[in-house]
Each structure stands twice: as structure tokens, then as C-alpha cells.
N, C-alpha and C positions, 0 to 999 in steps of 0.2 A: 949676825945680821947679814953679812955678805953672802953666806951660803943660802939663806932664805931668798935674798934678792936674785941670786943666780938661778934658783929653781923657778921663781916667778917669771923671769925673763925667758928661760927655756920653755916653760909652758906656753907663754904668749907666742913665741916663735913657732912652736909646734902647731898651735891652733891656726896661725896664719898660713902655714904650709899646707894644712889639711883643707883650708877653704880657698886656696889659690885656684884660679881657673885652670882647667885641664883642657887639652886639645880633644877634639871630638873622637879621634881614633885611639885615644887612650882609654876611652869609655866604651866605645862601640867597635865591633869588628868590621861592620860594613854599613853602607847607607840604608839598606833595607831594614836593619835592626833599629836604626835611628828613626826612620819613618814609622815603624811599627809602634815604638814608644811615643812618638809625637802624637799619634792618633789616640793614645791612651791618656795623654797628659790632661790635667785639669786646667782648661783654658777658657771655659765659658763662664763669664762673670754672672750670668743669669742663673746658673746652676750651683755655683760654689761660692763660699765666703772668700773674702779677700785673702785671708791667711792661708787658704788651701790652694790658691791659684799659683801656677808656675810663673816664675820671673820671666817677663817678656810675653805674657799671656795674650796681648793683643796681636802680636805677630803670629804666635802659634795658632791661635784660634782662626785667623785668616788663612794660614797654611793648611789647617785641617779642612776647612771648607773648600779651598781650591783643590786639594788632593782628592777629596771625595767626589768633586764634580768632574775633574779632568784625569784622574788616575796617575798624575805625576806632578812634580814641582818644577818650576823654571830654574835655570842655573843660579840666578840671583837669590831665589828663595832658598835653594839648597845651601848656598854660602851662608846666609843668615841663620838657617836652621843649625848648621854646624857650629856657629858661634854660640848658639843657645843649647847645645847638646848636653853639657854638664848639668844645666838647670833642669832640662827635661828628665835626665837620668835621676836626679835627686827627687823630682816630683813623682815619678812613676815607681821608684824603688824606695818609698818613704820609710818603710820599716827598718831599713839599714841605718837611717839617720835619726832615729828616736833616742 
């Protein structure tokens, strides 16, 4: 029984480690790649079901609109975008997480 319990605990800890938040530069090489994926992320609630929307979609949708209008993001927007980088990565590279 203890061997089974140890395996269950090991599996749970491995799952937690996999879902732990990663820093943006662990996922992307540079800000341009992050912005490129941000523009592809499913963030428009009028087009996509809730289950397909990226986590933080309200921020990302406004960042997409701002970037399309101005061609750049403000420093504060970039900071928030970097916080959401792993969620953007999971949303745009969904095939890897099925």
C-alpha cells in the first residue's frame, strides 16, 4: 500500500511541476516572438467559445487591438504580456497539450 501511495504522490508532484508558471523567457526567445503569438491567441469572446479562450483574454484582446492600431505596446502592457506569456504559448501551441 505504501508503494502505491508513493507513486500517487510522485504523479501529483510531477503534474504540479508541469503546470507551474514559467517565466516568459523560458518559453520565448525574444519579445517579437511573444508579440507574434499574442496576435494569434484566441482572445475575442465574440469569435470563440469560453473553453478555447486564452487565460487573461480580456487583457490580450485589448493588447491585440492596441498593437494593431499603434504598432507597439506600452512598457506596462509588455510587462503584463510577459506575465501571460505561458498562457499565450499554451493557447497558440494547443496541439502539444492535447
